[in-house]
VMD Tcl script that draws the C-alpha trace (Angstrom):
set ca {
  {-19.14 68.22 -49.39}
  {-20.83 71.51 -48.14}
  {-16.78 73.12 -47.46}
  {-15.87 72.11 -50.92}
  {-19.03 73.65 -52.94}
  {-18.36 77.12 -51.13}
  {-14.81 77.53 -51.74}
  {-15.50 76.67 -55.62}
  {-18.38 78.93 -55.73}
  {-16.74 81.74 -53.52}
  {-12.90 81.27 -53.70}
  {-12.16 84.87 -52.87}
  {-14.51 85.59 -49.84}
  {-12.57 87.45 -47.37}
  {-11.16 85.47 -44.49}
  {-12.62 88.05 -41.95}
  {-16.01 86.59 -42.47}
  {-15.16 82.80 -43.05}
  {-13.78 80.65 -40.19}
  {-12.88 76.86 -40.52}
  {-11.59 75.36 -37.11}
  {-10.20 71.39 -37.01}
  {-9.89 69.78 -33.49}
  {-8.74 66.15 -32.91}
  {-8.93 64.75 -29.20}
  {-6.90 61.00 -28.76}
  {-7.43 59.35 -25.74}
  {-5.36 56.19 -24.83}
  {-6.59 54.59 -21.15}
  {-4.99 51.43 -19.64}
  {-6.13 50.06 -16.08}
  {-7.37 47.79 -13.67}
  {-10.96 46.59 -14.19}
  {-13.06 47.13 -11.16}
  {-16.70 46.29 -11.50}
  {-17.58 47.45 -8.18}
  {-19.14 46.29 -4.85}
  {-22.31 44.32 -4.20}
  {-25.35 46.17 -3.68}
  {-25.85 45.96 0.44}
  {-25.72 47.92 3.23}
  {-22.91 45.80 4.28}
  {-20.46 47.54 2.07}
  {-20.52 50.43 4.56}
  {-18.73 48.32 7.03}
  {-16.14 47.19 4.67}
  {-13.25 48.88 3.86}
  {-13.84 51.13 0.55}
  {-10.83 50.20 -1.32}
  {-12.40 46.61 -1.34}
  {-11.45 44.91 -4.98}
  {-13.41 41.76 -5.61}
  {-11.48 41.37 -8.95}
  {-8.17 39.60 -9.79}
  {-4.92 42.04 -10.01}
  {-4.77 40.78 -13.94}
  {-8.29 42.11 -14.55}
  {-7.53 45.23 -17.48}
  {-9.59 47.76 -19.37}
  {-7.98 49.21 -22.64}
  {-9.93 52.07 -24.24}
  {-8.99 54.44 -27.04}
  {-10.93 56.85 -28.68}
  {-10.47 59.30 -31.65}
  {-12.39 62.58 -31.62}
  {-12.70 64.89 -34.45}
  {-14.67 68.65 -34.86}
  {-14.93 70.19 -38.07}
  {-16.64 73.97 -37.68}
  {-17.37 75.97 -40.40}
  {-18.65 79.56 -40.24}
  {-19.31 82.24 -42.90}
  {-20.84 85.42 -43.31}
  {-22.53 86.49 -46.21}
  {-23.98 89.69 -45.44}
  {-24.40 91.49 -41.89}
  {-28.11 89.66 -42.13}
  {-27.19 86.09 -42.91}
  {-24.76 83.89 -41.89}
  {-24.03 79.95 -42.42}
  {-22.87 77.71 -39.63}
  {-21.89 73.93 -40.22}
  {-20.27 71.41 -37.92}
  {-19.32 67.80 -38.42}
  {-17.92 65.82 -35.22}
  {-16.68 62.11 -35.06}
  {-16.06 59.81 -32.38}
  {-14.54 56.36 -32.99}
  {-14.13 54.18 -29.94}
  {-12.92 50.91 -28.82}
  {-12.95 49.26 -25.37}
  {-11.31 45.80 -24.44}
  {-11.58 44.51 -21.09}
  {-11.19 40.68 -19.60}
  {-12.34 40.57 -15.94}
  {-13.67 38.44 -12.70}
  {-17.05 39.92 -11.88}
  {-18.95 40.05 -8.83}
  {-22.48 38.62 -9.42}
  {-23.90 37.44 -6.31}
  {-23.24 37.26 -2.59}
  {-24.12 35.04 0.46}
  {-23.97 37.70 3.76}
  {-23.78 34.66 6.16}
  {-20.57 32.97 4.76}
  {-19.41 36.20 2.58}
  {-18.85 34.03 -0.54}
  {-19.35 35.98 -3.59}
  {-19.89 34.36 -6.97}
  {-18.11 35.84 -9.98}
  {-18.06 35.30 -13.60}
  {-15.00 35.88 -16.05}
  {-15.85 37.98 -18.69}
  {-13.85 39.17 -21.84}
  {-15.49 41.86 -23.74}
  {-14.85 43.48 -26.96}
  {-16.95 46.70 -27.41}
  {-16.52 49.38 -30.32}
  {-18.70 52.43 -31.30}
  {-19.05 54.84 -34.00}
  {-20.60 58.14 -33.62}
  {-21.02 60.37 -36.77}
  {-23.08 63.77 -36.59}
  {-23.28 66.67 -38.99}
  {-25.47 69.86 -38.48}
  {-25.77 72.72 -40.67}
  {-27.98 75.89 -39.83}
  {-28.54 79.02 -41.60}
  {-29.27 82.18 -39.68}
  {-30.81 84.74 -40.88}
  {-32.05 88.69 -39.07}
  {-34.45 90.89 -40.94}
  {-37.67 92.84 -39.74}
  {-41.22 92.85 -40.84}
  {-42.25 96.10 -39.86}
  {-40.98 97.08 -36.53}
  {-40.91 93.42 -35.54}
  {-37.36 91.76 -35.58}
  {-36.49 88.50 -36.58}
  {-33.80 85.47 -36.09}
  {-34.84 82.85 -38.15}
  {-32.83 79.66 -37.87}
  {-33.33 76.65 -40.45}
  {-31.02 73.63 -40.76}
  {-30.91 69.98 -40.58}
  {-28.97 67.49 -38.44}
  {-27.90 63.94 -39.85}
  {-26.62 61.35 -37.05}
  {-25.35 57.54 -37.61}
  {-24.47 55.77 -34.53}
  {-23.22 51.91 -34.33}
  {-22.30 49.92 -31.59}
  {-20.68 46.19 -31.57}
  {-20.60 44.12 -28.70}
  {-18.96 41.10 -27.68}
  {-18.97 39.27 -24.60}
  {-17.45 35.99 -23.61}
  {-18.28 35.11 -19.81}
  {-16.75 31.55 -18.71}
  {-17.37 29.81 -15.60}
  {-15.47 27.64 -13.51}
  {-17.87 25.11 -13.01}
  {-21.44 25.79 -13.77}
  {-22.79 23.17 -11.44}
  {-20.96 24.64 -8.47}
  {-23.19 26.47 -6.02}
  {-20.44 29.17 -6.06}
  {-18.38 29.79 -9.33}
  {-15.06 31.67 -9.50}
  {-15.63 32.67 -5.73}
  {-13.98 35.09 -3.55}
  {-14.68 35.78 -0.10}
  {-16.52 39.51 0.50}
  {-14.74 39.94 4.36}
  {-11.54 38.13 3.37}
  {-10.55 38.42 -0.05}
  {-7.79 35.99 -1.47}
  {-6.67 36.47 -5.04}
  {-4.97 33.98 -7.30}
  {-8.27 32.37 -9.02}
  {-7.04 31.11 -12.65}
  {-8.50 32.15 -15.59}
  {-10.99 29.06 -16.47}
  {-10.65 27.19 -19.67}
  {-14.54 26.32 -20.80}
  {-16.56 28.81 -22.05}
  {-20.32 28.67 -20.94}
  {-21.67 31.68 -22.86}
  {-21.15 33.93 -25.66}
  {-23.27 36.92 -26.33}
  {-22.86 39.45 -29.31}
  {-24.90 42.13 -30.41}
  {-24.89 45.16 -33.10}
  {-27.02 47.93 -32.96}
  {-27.17 50.72 -35.65}
  {-29.37 54.10 -35.51}
  {-29.60 56.68 -38.14}
  {-31.62 60.11 -37.85}
  {-32.17 62.92 -39.90}
  {-33.89 65.95 -38.48}
  {-35.22 69.48 -39.99}
  {-35.77 72.15 -37.74}
  {-37.13 75.97 -37.84}
  {-37.06 77.97 -35.39}
  {-37.81 81.87 -35.04}
  {-37.11 84.41 -32.21}
  {-39.50 87.33 -32.81}
  {-38.86 90.68 -31.07}
  {-42.40 92.06 -30.66}
  {-41.17 94.66 -28.50}
  {-38.21 96.18 -26.68}
  {-38.95 94.43 -23.36}
  {-41.17 90.99 -25.05}
  {-39.52 88.29 -26.90}
  {-41.08 85.54 -28.46}
  {-39.12 81.99 -29.32}
  {-41.66 79.69 -31.71}
  {-40.10 76.55 -33.25}
  {-40.03 73.05 -34.17}
  {-38.02 69.63 -35.24}
  {-39.36 66.85 -37.67}
  {-37.03 63.65 -36.95}
  {-37.07 60.67 -39.14}
  {-35.31 57.54 -37.43}
  {-33.95 53.93 -38.49}
  {-32.99 51.61 -35.70}
  {-31.81 47.91 -36.11}
  {-30.34 45.67 -33.69}
  {-29.40 41.87 -33.44}
  {-28.01 39.67 -30.83}
  {-26.65 35.84 -30.63}
  {-26.42 34.20 -27.31}
  {-25.14 30.68 -26.42}
  {-25.59 29.89 -22.82}
  {-23.90 26.29 -22.17}
  {-25.48 25.03 -25.87}
  {-28.81 26.87 -25.50}
  {-28.72 29.32 -28.75}
  {-31.15 32.27 -28.51}
  {-30.98 35.11 -31.18}
  {-33.36 37.66 -32.32}
  {-33.40 41.14 -34.50}
  {-35.47 43.89 -34.79}
  {-35.75 46.93 -36.87}
  {-38.20 49.79 -37.42}
  {-38.48 53.16 -38.50}
  {-40.10 55.98 -36.59}
  {-40.59 59.84 -37.22}
  {-42.03 62.67 -34.96}
  {-42.82 66.23 -34.93}
  {-40.98 68.04 -31.63}
  {-42.55 71.88 -30.87}
  {-40.75 74.41 -28.82}
  {-42.40 77.81 -27.39}
  {-40.79 80.14 -25.29}
  {-41.41 83.85 -24.10}
  {-38.85 86.26 -22.34}
  {-40.78 89.35 -20.59}
  {-38.63 92.18 -18.79}
  {-40.79 94.51 -16.57}
  {-37.55 96.17 -15.77}
  {-34.12 96.31 -17.91}
  {-32.01 94.07 -15.60}
  {-34.75 91.31 -14.64}
  {-36.26 88.86 -17.16}
  {-38.88 86.41 -16.75}
  {-39.68 83.20 -18.94}
  {-41.33 80.59 -19.30}
  {-41.20 77.65 -22.31}
  {-42.65 74.28 -23.51}
  {-40.62 71.66 -25.51}
  {-41.00 68.20 -26.63}
  {-38.04 65.81 -27.46}
  {-37.42 62.57 -29.50}
  {-34.34 60.14 -28.94}
  {-33.97 56.98 -30.36}
  {-33.04 54.17 -28.07}
  {-30.23 51.84 -29.12}
  {-31.65 49.24 -26.68}
  {-32.48 45.97 -26.65}
  {-34.91 43.59 -24.40}
  {-34.29 39.91 -23.88}
  {-36.73 38.95 -26.61}
  {-34.83 40.85 -28.94}
  {-37.15 43.84 -29.46}
  {-35.70 47.34 -29.72}
  {-37.13 49.91 -27.19}
  {-39.49 52.60 -28.73}
  {-37.91 56.03 -28.98}
  {-37.80 58.01 -25.98}
  {-40.46 61.09 -26.08}
  {-40.29 63.55 -23.71}
  {-42.27 66.64 -22.52}
  {-40.61 69.74 -20.72}
  {-42.13 72.80 -18.94}
  {-40.16 75.25 -17.49}
  {-40.92 79.06 -15.87}
  {-37.88 80.96 -14.56}
  {-36.31 84.90 -13.83}
  {-33.09 86.12 -14.57}
  {-31.34 88.93 -13.02}
  {-28.34 90.91 -13.95}
  {-27.24 92.94 -11.13}
  {-24.18 94.85 -10.86}
  {-21.20 92.31 -11.38}
  {-23.55 89.26 -10.73}
  {-25.79 87.24 -12.79}
  {-28.92 84.84 -11.04}
  {-31.19 82.73 -12.55}
  {-34.11 80.63 -10.50}
  {-36.17 78.07 -12.63}
  {-38.54 75.38 -11.92}
  {-39.24 72.86 -14.41}
  {-41.06 69.23 -14.68}
  {-39.83 66.95 -17.01}
  {-42.08 63.97 -18.38}
  {-40.49 60.90 -20.03}
  {-41.96 57.85 -21.74}
  {-39.69 54.54 -23.02}
  {-36.71 55.48 -20.69}
  {-34.51 52.30 -20.59}
  {-32.70 50.94 -17.66}
  {-30.61 47.39 -17.25}
  {-32.76 44.08 -17.28}
  {-32.78 43.16 -13.57}
  {-32.90 39.63 -14.63}
  {-30.39 40.14 -17.41}
  {-27.73 42.85 -17.55}
  {-26.75 42.15 -21.36}
  {-30.31 43.77 -22.23}
  {-32.35 46.57 -20.89}
  {-36.27 46.83 -19.76}
  {-38.10 50.14 -20.60}
  {-39.52 52.24 -17.49}
  {-43.21 53.25 -18.61}
  {-43.54 57.27 -17.69}
  {-41.15 58.96 -15.50}
  {-41.06 62.43 -13.85}
  {-38.77 65.06 -12.74}
  {-39.84 68.37 -10.96}
  {-37.41 70.46 -9.35}
  {-35.82 73.85 -8.98}
  {-32.49 75.22 -9.80}
  {-30.77 78.20 -8.48}
  {-27.76 79.72 -9.81}
  {-25.40 82.61 -9.07}
  {-22.19 83.82 -11.25}
  {-20.42 86.84 -10.77}
  {-16.58 88.68 -10.83}
  {-17.13 91.06 -8.37}
  {-13.24 91.75 -8.62}
  {-10.97 91.61 -11.62}
  {-9.87 88.15 -12.24}
  {-12.07 86.69 -9.25}
  {-14.92 84.46 -10.35}
  {-17.33 83.30 -8.25}
  {-20.30 80.16 -9.21}
  {-22.89 78.75 -6.99}
  {-25.71 76.45 -7.41}
  {-28.38 74.92 -5.63}
  {-31.21 72.23 -6.85}
  {-33.85 70.08 -5.44}
  {-35.26 67.62 -7.38}
  {-37.90 64.87 -7.44}
  {-37.31 62.23 -10.10}
  {-39.86 59.22 -9.76}
  {-41.48 56.70 -11.70}
  {-45.10 58.01 -13.02}
  {-46.57 55.04 -14.65}
  {-44.83 51.55 -13.43}
  {-45.09 47.71 -14.05}
  {-43.78 44.53 -11.97}
  {-40.05 45.41 -12.47}
  {-40.80 49.44 -12.06}
  {-43.25 50.24 -8.80}
  {-44.74 53.28 -9.72}
  {-43.82 56.15 -7.20}
  {-40.12 54.75 -6.81}
  {-37.28 57.18 -7.11}
  {-35.33 56.65 -10.23}
  {-31.86 55.52 -9.17}
  {-28.83 57.54 -9.11}
  {-30.80 60.90 -8.84}
  {-30.37 62.89 -5.95}
  {-32.93 64.66 -4.69}
  {-30.64 67.67 -3.39}
  {-27.30 69.14 -4.44}
  {-25.19 72.33 -4.37}
  {-21.67 73.49 -5.56}
  {-19.53 76.56 -4.75}
  {-16.64 77.50 -7.21}
  {-13.69 80.28 -6.65}
  {-10.98 81.30 -9.17}
  {-8.85 83.98 -9.35}
  {-6.32 85.00 -11.89}
  {-3.71 87.55 -11.77}
  {-4.43 90.25 -13.98}
  {-0.78 92.15 -14.27}
  {2.58 92.34 -13.37}
  {5.13 89.57 -13.67}
  {2.66 87.09 -12.59}
  {0.19 87.76 -14.63}
  {-1.74 84.55 -15.95}
  {-1.18 82.51 -12.85}
  {-4.16 81.37 -10.69}
  {-5.98 78.91 -8.37}
  {-9.20 77.84 -7.83}
  {-11.11 76.10 -4.90}
  {-14.66 74.72 -4.15}
  {-17.15 72.50 -2.56}
  {-19.83 70.28 -4.11}
  {-22.80 68.55 -2.43}
  {-24.58 65.45 -3.50}
  {-27.98 64.30 -1.43}
  {-29.12 61.18 -0.73}
  {-29.76 58.75 -3.83}
  {-31.46 55.66 -4.41}
  {-29.50 52.68 -5.58}
  {-31.90 50.04 -6.69}
  {-35.51 49.99 -8.03}
  {-37.69 49.17 -5.95}
  {-36.39 51.58 -3.64}
  {-34.61 49.24 -0.91}
  {-31.13 50.97 -0.94}
  {-30.12 54.32 -0.38}
  {-26.68 55.79 -1.05}
  {-25.88 58.75 1.48}
  {-24.84 61.99 0.94}
  {-21.69 63.44 0.57}
  {-19.39 66.59 0.44}
  {-16.23 66.93 -1.75}
  {-13.55 69.33 -1.89}
  {-11.57 70.42 -5.41}
  {-8.88 72.52 -5.96}
  {-6.79 73.94 -8.91}
  {-3.64 75.87 -10.27}
  {-3.19 77.05 -13.66}
  {-1.32 79.41 -15.82}
  {-2.68 81.06 -19.12}
  {-0.56 83.41 -21.50}
  {-0.88 84.19 -25.14}
  {-2.06 80.69 -26.72}
  {-0.80 78.85 -23.77}
  {-2.79 77.08 -21.00}
  {-1.66 74.98 -18.45}
  {-3.19 73.45 -15.18}
  {-3.42 71.05 -12.59}
  {-6.63 69.47 -11.07}
  {-7.07 68.37 -7.63}
  {-10.17 66.22 -7.09}
  {-11.17 65.03 -3.93}
  {-8.48 66.92 -2.26}
  {-9.28 65.71 1.17}
  {-9.38 62.09 0.25}
  {-13.16 61.90 1.21}
  {-14.41 58.12 1.34}
  {-17.90 58.29 -0.32}
  {-20.12 56.08 -2.70}
  {-21.00 57.65 -6.02}
  {-23.62 55.89 -7.84}
  {-24.99 52.05 -8.91}
  {-25.52 49.98 -11.71}
  {-27.77 47.23 -12.85}
  {-29.33 47.08 -9.25}
  {-26.56 44.90 -7.78}
  {-23.11 46.96 -7.84}
  {-22.15 49.84 -5.90}
  {-19.31 52.17 -7.21}
  {-16.83 54.12 -4.57}
  {-16.13 57.69 -5.40}
  {-12.67 58.17 -6.62}
  {-10.02 59.00 -4.10}
  {-7.59 61.90 -3.99}
  {-6.75 62.70 -7.81}
  {-4.39 64.71 -9.87}
  {-5.07 65.75 -13.27}
  {-2.55 67.76 -15.31}
  {-3.46 69.50 -18.66}
  {-1.56 71.47 -21.48}
  {-3.23 73.25 -24.45}
  {-2.14 75.60 -26.88}
  {-3.98 77.60 -29.67}
  {-2.63 78.34 -33.15}
}
mol new
graphics top color blue
foreach p $ca { graphics top sphere $p radius 0.5 }
foreach p [lrange $ca 0 end-1] q [lrange $ca 1 end] { graphics top cylinder $p $q radius 0.2 }
display resetview
């Protein structure tokens, strides 16, 4: 609508002041569905390629993504920036999923589940940016709004071979034998529909008080509406629930940047955040929106061919959802979590065409206000306490082979907790990646080699019952063209 009105009112404006960019991306993936391995230290003694499903298990996923960006400069002081994004996705899978196991016998119980999951995300954001002075004070004022819609529909149909059996659809952890037929009896059906709509208005002013002192002050007001419905039929016992609520919140933001000397900037910032939750409890109640508070201090330096950043932060969030340990179809909120850490980044181009990027972080993410399911002071799952990376790449700058390049790097991830309560640790690992690429005119070709040396490691956990191996040696090819 805004584009139509603009071209109707200003049909003769120079294209130098206006840009319109459209992007489209389509993903179509079909592969074997692998839910993972039961969460227990014994997994470290088993082959990392252990598969507890069936050979015919599959997942088909497709996503259409659209991006439309419109920019126009009215004059040297005022410009308009507007963007629309849409993502429409659908995932279908049918698979045998490990559910529980007996370590002594090695017998793993499974359920067979057919799931159809679809999700639509729409977002429209528009900013009006103005640069002006009040006396000797410079301003960059940003006023805008964001409108977002998110809807998700899930249809689950787990089936059991025999609900009265001690082990349903069994497979052995130590000696898996495949060939279990898909059961005919359907014991459970689960359906959920979740929708959220948000409208946010924001205003921000970046003020240059002195040549070496800047102040940023802003705020955002959000209106959110969320609605959730679910229906569950478990062996004839029907339960259903629905919930809807409206919420609104103001989120301020303040920051200061000071340059004691030209290449060094000291900064500090404070901000609040507001994120609606599309998660439902087993009672059918929507989890209240997630609220966050962040404090950060840091120093940035620009030295010759390198830039560095050292930052320390503390983030506090409430109503963070996690999977319900008693029913993975639902979620429960964690009362309050904190994350405190330090990050250090270095990036530079010491020689033309040679780029180096390095980073290091230490992070302590823990439950600060808990309950019977979320013990206080426990570390959050999948939150490494430390990590580091080093990536270098070189692109030939002239001659017959101009545009050809290569890159290589190392990535370190520290130990992570795999479950709450904290009784299981996923060990740290180091992974090596590499790339080959060619850039020329509007063309870009690339080959990415992930986990170059086939490192065997475990990456993350889910639902407090499953652990996921890291991907083996993987090659990804890409082609892009701009016109």
